[in-house]
N, C-alpha and C positions, 0 to 999 in steps of 0.2 A: 507591566500590571501595577505590582507593588501590593504595599501592605497601607491600609488606611485606618490611621488612631486618631479621634479627634484629640485635642489637647486635656481636655477635661475629664478624658476616659484615665482608670488606675488600672494599666497593665504592668502584672510583674514582669522583672527583668528575664525571670525562668520561664516562661510561659513562652510556649512555640505556637506561634499564627503561621497558617499557612496562605501562601502566594494568593493574592486578590481579593484576600477577606477584607472584612471592613469591621471597625469598633466604633460605635457614637457614644454621643456625650453622655457623662455618667455611668457608665457602665465599668463594671471592675472585673478583671480576668486575673485569678488568683494564681498562685506557684504553682508550677510544674501543670498546667492546664495545656492540653494540646489540641489545638486547632486545626483542622483542615485547610485546604485550599477550598476561597470562596466563599466562605461562612461569613453571616452577618451577626453581630449584636447588639441589637438594638438598646436605645437612649435606656438608661438606668437599668440596666440587664445585669446578672449576677452570676459566674461563670467560677465555681468553686474548685479549692486546693486538686490539683490532678483530675479533674474531669477529661475525659475525652470526645471530641466531636470528630467524627468523619466530614469527607468534603461537600461541600454544598449542602450544609445546615445553615439554616436560618431562626435563629432566637428572638424574638421579638421584642418592643420594650417592657421593661420590668418585669420580666419573668426571672425566676429564680433559679437555678441548676446547681445544687448541693450536691459534694461529694460524695462517694464515688460513681455521681452517673457517667454512663457512656452511652454516645449519639452514635450511630451509624449513619453511612452517609444518606445526605438528602432528608435529615428529619426537620420538620417544622416544629417550633415551638410557638404556641400563639402569646397574645401578649398576658402579661401578669398570671403565667402559669407558673406552678410551683411543684418539682421533685422533691421530696421530703429524703431525709437521710438518717432519721433516728426511730428505731422502733418502739422504744419507750422515752418520748421525750420529758425532762424535766429541768428545771431550775436548779434545784438542789438535791442533794443527797438525801437517804434515810436517815442520818444522821444529823441532818441540816445544814450540811457543809456546803459550799458553793461546787457544781458540778463543773470539772474540767475536763479537758480532752482527753485524759487517762481514765473517767470514769465512763465510757461511753465507746460501742463499737459503731463509726457507721455502717450502712447499708444503703445500696444504691439502686437506682431506677436505671434500668436498660431499656432503649428504645431502639427497636431494629430498622433497618433500612427502608426509608420511604414514608414512614409514618407521620402521623399529623397530630399535633396535641393542642385541643381547643382555647381560644383563651377563658383565662382563670380558673382551670384545669387543675385539679392535684392528684400528683400520683404519689399515692404513700406507698414508699420503700418499705420490705423488697419485692418488685415486680418487675416483670418483662414483658412490654408491648410488642407485640408482631409486627413482622413486615407488614408495610402500607397499610395498616391499622390506621383507623380515625377517631380521636376522641371527641366528642361533642363538647361546647362549649360548657362550661361549668361543672362538666363530669367530676365526680372523686373515684379513682380507680384505685381498688383495694384488691385486685387479682389478676392474676396473667392475664394477656389478651391474646386470643390468637391471629395469627394473621388474617389480613384484610377484615377485621370484624369492625363494624359501626357500632361503637359505645355511646352510652348517653345516661346520664341519672346519677342519682346519689343514693347508695353503690351504684356505679356504672353495671349497666348489665348491657348485651348484645341487642341491638334491634335489628339488624341486618348485615349485609355486606358489603363491601364497598371493593373497586377494581384500583388498580395502579393509579389511574386517571383523576381517583377522589370522588367519583361519581357513584353514587347506589348501585348497587345490581342490582337487576330484572330475573326473577325466577322464572325458569324456562319447564323443563319436567326432567325427571331421573336422577335430578341432584343437580342438575347444569344451572349455571347461572352467567347472564352475560351482561358486558358492558356496554349502555346506550351509545358511549360515546367513542368508543373504539372497536366495537364490535368483537373484542376478547372475550373467549370464555372460560367459567371455570368449572371445579368440581367439588360439591360437599360432599363431605365423608363422617356424619355424624356432626361434631362440632369444631370442623376443620373446613378449611378452602384452600384448593390449589390450583393454578394455571390447568386448564385442561389441554391435553396432548394432542 
């Protein structure tokens, strides 16, 4: 199976890359990053120092995944997505001196299993994106996102629910929702959704 790293990619010696993973042209994977098995890092993507990615993640072209982001298994990051890490960004301190790594504390974005972040979305740390949630292209996420939520807009708001197949769910009755693709049923309780038993 092996690991594929193209010549133009910049992968730190201390990065750990899982079996079956591919890192494409001009991508950068920084020191201490850990990528699981069968991950794909697209052209020009950036994976920050110490970022962790589970198995089967896909980071599309020119996405910026800043530390200390955590991506659980099966996460999709669309083209040009940005996961921020600075709550109060500034180039300089209040006294006018250049800001250095010692002048701020990075905060991260956590993306739970199976979630998908659409092209050009921005997730403003610190936020957690729930399991199997979908963030629409161009959205700006500023608050935690529940499992299975379909989010869109600036700032992002929940428009509905999606199942594990990524397809919007159809509302039934008594709080039940169904995936039109798989037939899987889900149960809503307030602003949360879970698979029905």
